[in-house]
N, C-alpha and C positions, 0 to 999 in steps of 0.2 A: 504494500499499499504506500502511495505517496505521502511525503510529509504533510502536504497540504490536505490530503484526504484524511489523515489521521488527526489534524488539527479540526476538522469538520466534525468528526465523531465525537472529539472530546469537548467540543464548546457548543453543539447544537442546542438550540433553545435559550442562548444566553446573549441574543445578538440585538444591535441597533441599526436602522435603517435609514438612508437618507435618500430623499424623492426629488427628481428634478422633472418637472411636467413639461411637455412640449408647447402648452399654451401659455402658461403663467411664468414659467423660468425660474421659480422659487423653490426654496428648500422646504420639504415637508416635515412632518413631525416625527419623533420615533415611531416605528411600526411593530406591531406586536404579531407574533408568529401565527395567533388564531385568527388574523384578518383574512378574509377569504376573497376579496375582489377589488380590482383598482382599474383606473381607466386606461384604455389603450393609448399606447404613446408614452406612458411614463417609464422613466428608467429609475431603477433602484439599485443602491449600492447598500449591501448588508455589511457591517463593519463589526468584527469580533475584537474584543478587547485585546487578544493576542496578536491581532494583525492580519487574521485570516479574512479574505473577501469573498462574498458571494452575490450573484447577480440575480434579479427577478425581472420579468418583463411581462408585458400585457397583451402579447401578440398571439396568444393561443385561442383557438376557436372558441371556447366557452368563457372566455375573458375572465378566468379564475387565475389566482396568483400561483405561479409555478417557481419553485426554488432550484435554481440551475446551479450546480456547484462545479467548479472548475479546478483541475489539477496543475501542478506545476509543469507538467509534460505538454499541457495544452490539451484541448478536446473539451468537450461537453458531454454530461451523463445523459442528458436528453437531447439526442442529435436532430429529432424532428422538429424542434422549436427553435426558432431563430430570433436573435436580439434585435431590438428596433432602438437604435440610439437616436434619440431626437433631443439635442442639447440646445437650449436658448441661453442658458446661463453659463457661458463659456468659461467665464473667470472662475468658477468652482469646479467645472467638470473636465477642463481640458487634462488635468493631471490625472484624473479619474479613468478618462477613455486611455490614456497612456498605460496605466496600470494593466486594465484589462487587456488592451492589445498585446502588452508584452508577455504577460503570464498566459494569456489565453489563445493568442492567434501568433505566437511567435514564429511558428513554422508555415504561416498562412501564404507567405510569398515574399518577394523582393522589397525592401524598403523604396519609397518614393525618394528620388533625388531632390535635394533642396537647393534653390539658388536664393541667397539672403538679398534683401532689398539694398540698393547702393547706398552708401553713406551720404548723407546730405552735402550738397554742394553750397549751401547757404553759408556765408561767412559768419553770421552771428551764431549759428548752430556749431560751426567747427570751433570756434574760439570760446564756446561756453565753458564756464568754469564756476567753482563754488569758492567762496570766501575763505581766506585762512582764519583760524580761530584765535580766540583772546589769548592763548598761551604761545602763539607762534614765535614771539620775541623771545621765550623762554630756551628756544633751541640754540641761542648764543651761549648759553650756560653749559651746554653738553660737552662733555670731554671727548677729543678726537685722539685717537692712536694711530700713527702711520708707521708700519715696520717694513724695512726693507733698505737698500741702498740709494742714498741720494734721492729722496723724494722731492718732487718740486715743491715750490711754496703755494700755500693756499690763496684763493682769490676772496675777496670780501663782498664785491659787486659784480654783477653780470658784465659791467662794462669792462672790467679787468679780464674777462674771459676773452676778448678781442673777436667777438662774434662779428660776422658780416652784416650788413645793414638790413638784409632780408630776414635773416634769421633773428637778429635783435628785434625787429619790428614784430615778428611772430611771437616772440618771448614776452614782449610788452602786451600784445593783444590777448595772451594766454592769461594775464593777471599776475606774471611772476613780478615781484618787486625786487626782493633779494634772495640769494641763494640760502638752501639750508645746509646744514654742516656736511652733508655727504655730497652735496653739489659743490660746496667751497673746496674740498679737497679732491673729489673724483673727478671733476671736469679738467684741472690742471694735469692730474696723473694721465689720463686718457689723451689729453692733447700732446702730452710729452712721449707718446708711444709705448707707454709702460703697460706690462701685463697687470691685471689688477683682481684681487678678492676682496670684495668690499661686502660689509656687514653691518647694516644699519636697521634701526628698529622700523617697523612697519609705519606706512604713512609719512616717510620722511623725505620723500621726492628722489628715490632711487633711479627711476625711469629717466627722467630728465638728465641725472647725472651721466649717463651713458650716450643718450640720443644727441644733446646738444654738441659735445665734442665731435661725434662721428659725423653729424650732418655739416658741422662747420668745416671739417676737414674735406669732405666730399665736394662741398660747394666751392670751397677755396681752389680745388684741384680742377674745377668745371667739368666733372663727371656728367656724362649725357646719357640718359636711358636709351638703349638701341630698341627701337620700335619695331614691332611686327617680326621679331626674331623667333625662330623654331626653338633656340635654346638661349635662355637669358643668363648672363654672368654678373650677378650682384657683387657689390664690392663689401656690402656687410650682411651678415646672417644673424638673426636674433632668434634664439629658441626658448620657448617656456612651456610648462607641462600641461596647461589646460587652455582649451578653446577661448573661453572667456578673457583669460589673462592676455593670450597673445593677440587677440582683436583688440583689447584696450590698449596694448602697446602699439599696434598699428595705427590706431586714431591717433596717439600722441605723435607718433612719427609724421603722419600725414599733416597734423596741425603745424608742427613746426617747419615742414617742408613746404608749406602752403606758398604756392607763387614762385617756386624755385625750380631749378632744373633737376631736382632730385625727385625720384618716384618711389615711394614704398608700395609693397604688395604685401598680401597676407595670405597665407595657406594653411587650412587646417581640415581636420575630419568632419564629416557629418554633412558636407556640402559638396555640391556637383563637381567632380574633377575636371570635367570638361569646361565648366564656367571658369574654374580657377587658371586652367591652362591658357583659356583666352585673354584672361586678366594679366597673366605674365608676359604673354606675347607681345603687350603693348609698351613693354618696358619695365626693367626693374633695377633699382640701385640699392635698395634696402629690402632684404626679404625676411618678413616675419613668419614664424611657422612651428606648430607642434611637431614632435619628432616623427611620428609615423607618416603623416602627410608630405613632410619636407624630404624625407628619404625616399618616398614614393616618386616625387616630382624628380629627384635626382635620378633614380633608376630609370624613369622613363625618357631620360635625356633632355627634360625640359629646363632642367638647372644645371648650369656648369659651374665649378668651384675654383677655376684657375685664377680668377681675379679677386677671390675673397682676401680682404685686408683685415676686417673685423669679425671675430666670431663672439657673441655676447650669449651667456646663459644665464637667463632670469631665473629667480627662485632655484638657484643652483644646487642647493642642498637636495631638492626634490629631483633635479635633473640627473643628479649622480647616485640616487639611492638604487635599491636593488631592481626598481622596475625600468629605469631610464639609462642606466649606465651603460648596457650593450648597445643601444642606439646611439648615445654619444659617442662611443668608440667607432661605431660603424660610419658615423658622419665624419668624424676627423680622419678616418682612413679610406674615405671615399676616393676614386680616382680624380686627381687634379686638385684636391684640397692641400693648400699649402701646410708645411710643417709648422709646428709650433714656434719655430725659430723665425718663420718668415710670415707670421700673421701676429696679430694683436688678440690677445684673448681676455675676455673680461667677465667676471662672475658677480653676480649681485644676489643678495639674500638677506632676510631678516635673522635667519640662523644658519651657523656653520659648526655643527658638531665636529669633533676632532677627527672621527674616522672619514667624513666627507671631505675634510681639507687634505687629508692624505690622498685620497682619490684625485682632488682637484689639481693637486700638484703635478699628475701625469698630463695635464692639459695646459699647463702654463710654463712659460720660462722660468729657469731658476732664479733669476733674479726679480720675480713678480713682487709688487707691493701688497700688503695686507692692510686694508684701511678698516679700523673699528670705530663705530660712531656711537656713542652712548654705551648703553648696557648691551654689549653683544650677546645676542640670543635672549634677550630680556624683553619684558612688555613695556609698552609705553605708559609713563606715568599719568598721561591725560586721561587714561582709562580707570574709572573706579571699579575695582574688581571685588565682587560679592560672592560668597559660597554659601549654599544651602544644603545642609545635611539632609538627605532624603533617600527613602528606598525606592527601589525599581518601581514598583506599582504605585507609588504616591506622586510620580513625576508629573503625570498628566494633569491632576488636579492643581499641582504647584505652578505649573505652567499657566493654566487658565486664569489662576488667581494674579499672577504677576501680570499678564497681558491686560486684564480688567484694571488693573492699578495704574497702568501706563498710558491707558487711552489709545491714541492714534500714533503713537511714536513708532518711526521706522525701525523695524525689529528684524534680526536675522537669529533663526533657531538652527542649532547644528546638532545633528544626530549622526549615528555611526554607521547605518544601512540604508540602502536606496529603498527597501520596503517600508522601512520606518518612516523615511521622508515623506512618502505618499500618504501613510496611514496618519501621521500627525497632521498634515494639511488637510486631510479629509475631516478629522475630528475638529479643527480650528474653524473650518468653514461650517461645520455643522453648528459651532457656537457662535456664528455671525461675526467671525473675524476674517475679512477678506484676505486670503492666503493663497500663495503658490508655492511650487517646490522646483528644485533644481538638483540634478544628479546625473551621474554618467550614463544611465540607461534611457534618459529622455532623448527624443529626436532633437537635432540641432534647432529646428524652428522653434520647437518647444521650450528649449533653453533659452533662447533668445528672447521669446515672448515673456517668458518669466522674469528675466532680468529687466526687460522693458516695462512690465507692469510694476514691478518693485521700484524702479527708478522713478516712474512717472507718479507713484502714490497711490496707483489704481487697487494694488494689493500690497499694503504696508507691512505685512507679514511674508517673509521668505523662509522656507524650511530647505535646509541644504546639507548635503554631505561635504565631506572635504574638499570637493571640486569647487566649492564656492568659497573656501578659505585662503586660497592662494592669490594674493596680488590684487584682488578686485577692488577698484576705487569707485565706491558708490557714495554720491553726497549724502550727508546729513543721516547716517545710520546712528541712531540714538542708543540702541540697545542690542547686545549680543547675548544670546542664551545659550549656554552648553547644555541642552537637554541631556545628552550623553557625552561625557568628557572623552577627549581622545586617549589613545594608549600610549602617547608620548608628549612630552613637555613642549617641543618644538612645534607640533601641531596646534597646541593651545595658544602658544604665542601667536602664530598666524591667523587663528580664528578670532581671538579678541582684538586683533588689529584691524578688523573690518570697521571699528570704531575709533574714535579719538584720533583722527588723522589730520595732518597739516594744522596742528596747534588747536583743534577743536578738542572739546572734552566728550567723552562717551562713558557708557556704563556697560560691564558685562556681569552677567549672573550665571553662575554654574552649579549644576545640580551634582552634588558629591554623594556617591553611593558608597557606603563603607565596604560592602562586600565586593564592589568592581573596581574601586579607584584607590585602594590603599597604596598601591605601589606608585601613585603619583603624589602621594602626600608630601614627602620631603622635597620634591622639584617645586611644588606649588608653593610651600613655604618660603623657599629661595627666591622665587619669582616676586611674590608678595613684598618680601623684605627690600629687594633691590628696587623695586618701583615705588618703595616708601608707604606701601599700604598697610593697613591694619591686618593681622593674622588672627583668624578666630582661635580661641584657646582649644577647642575641640580638634581643629586641624593640626595644630602644634602637637598636641598630644598624640594624634594618629601619626604624624610624621616621626615621632621617636618612641613609638609603641613596640617596634621591632617587625612591624608587618611589611613596611617599605623595604626597597632594597638598601644595602648598607653603602657607606661611603659618602654620607651627607657631609658637605663641607660648608663653613660659614661664608659669607660673601667675600670676594676677593677684592683687591684694590682696583677701583675704577670700572673694572670691566668683568664680564661673567666668563669670557673665555678670551684667549689670546693667540697670536700667531704661533703655530706650532714649531715654527723654526727658533723660536726663543729659547734659550736655555733656562735652567732653573732658577737663575736668578733675575730673569727678566730681559736679559740681552740676547740678542741672536747668536746663534752658534757661528755664524760666518758674516752676517750683517750686523749694522748698527740699528738702533731703534730710536726714534724721535717721537716724542709725545708734544703734541700741539694742544695748547689750552687756550681757550678764548677769553675775552676780556673779563668776564665775570668769575672766573676760577683761579684767580692769582695765587691763592693761598691752599689749594687744596692738593697740592702734591702727596702729602703723606696721610691724607684722610681716606678713611675707607668709604666705599660707595655702599650706601644702604638701601 
């Protein structure tokens, strides 16, 4: 018996049901299993507390309720009755349809190819931005550490970056007034031709730190896109782990390159390959892509690598973990790709665990610079972090109470599984919270629609798996909820970094289940201490109760982690280290970062 069929037997008779009618388009009340009739054209979704789904429809001849169950293998118990999906309330039903489609009709046929709508050509839309927050000036107080030989001096203004007029104009139109710490140090490092491993807290402006110097160099060299060529030879390749993040980077590159000779292009999965090939053929200087689609384009002969001067890995810790490392090695080993000695490689992320630093060194020149901004691998202090101790089965009620108390605040809810994302979204819709969901199994158009609805405020609640945690820059996210805490502290940092960006304040609430999250306790205490946040007494007790992993260390000086090439006394084995402190930290050399 399939696991889904087992759940049906175990939970029969304890279900709730959501109704979407074809004429009213509104949600119905809870449905009792003894109800015998309903109107033709109604779509019912029965939701079990354990997450099992059933469908009922009114397409039978005698117009009586039929309960039709589905197994994970696909197929239907009653093969003679067909479903009649009539959605008028798409806001609440789109992800429901996806759930049914994926688990019930997974083998029904090939997926329809998707061509995304072209990005807006309206200048006001291209340069739309959100304002920096009240804490933006506090960035000047953040410590910055640059490790390596002869790092170039930092810039203090964008004028010092020596940008060409067109690029300077686009920076101004984008609302940039002064550079953030990662930009003050990253821009001159990239401009000097040095390889770089940069670690800075989320929302600190890492994307502009590598895009601006790359575009400046390409514009200064007068690079021209070769239009209508079968094979394009980009000068820069930017790789990111998720479709949403790479599209976001592309839109930033397109904004900065507006009205210039440089043409960015983006390729990622879930979109018609033919459409992307046609877009590529029109010319490409900066190619943004996810690993799979990028390698596919190279394999098809649509992308040549002989002219590559810049290779950028954004969210580099994820790009080099067990899932993406083989793809990255295939990319740098592809025919025509210049060796690391003959290209400039840049890696950016909010977290750089030591094992990832060791891997990253394989892709960088030996004299690369390591840039650490603020608390490396730490959470932004602009995010108020709160923890609620709760059992697994009490989380749902806790979430509903939290959302009722926050009103219409734009909220991201993180869960661990794709099935749970859809399930929680259904529950929230049922409770009159306009909600959408995003995860890896949704079709690309559904993912884009979900993000669009969330950005516009049509659905102020977004339920996401970790696909939504990496790098997404969504304006005015006021609350992040960790319904399920992740299994590692780095993912926690990325998740709560969706709020409190660019000097704005935010709030993160995490549900801590003692039975499932004890191994995170010590790391969470460390993160809270370094971000100068209050540590709950029960969490501190859990951290030292012996249930978590051993090896808890008190906060280190200034940074949570450092360049691996540094010796035990803080100096580099082969290189020197220079620590740059900005104006407000003149006397902090020997103080611990708390």
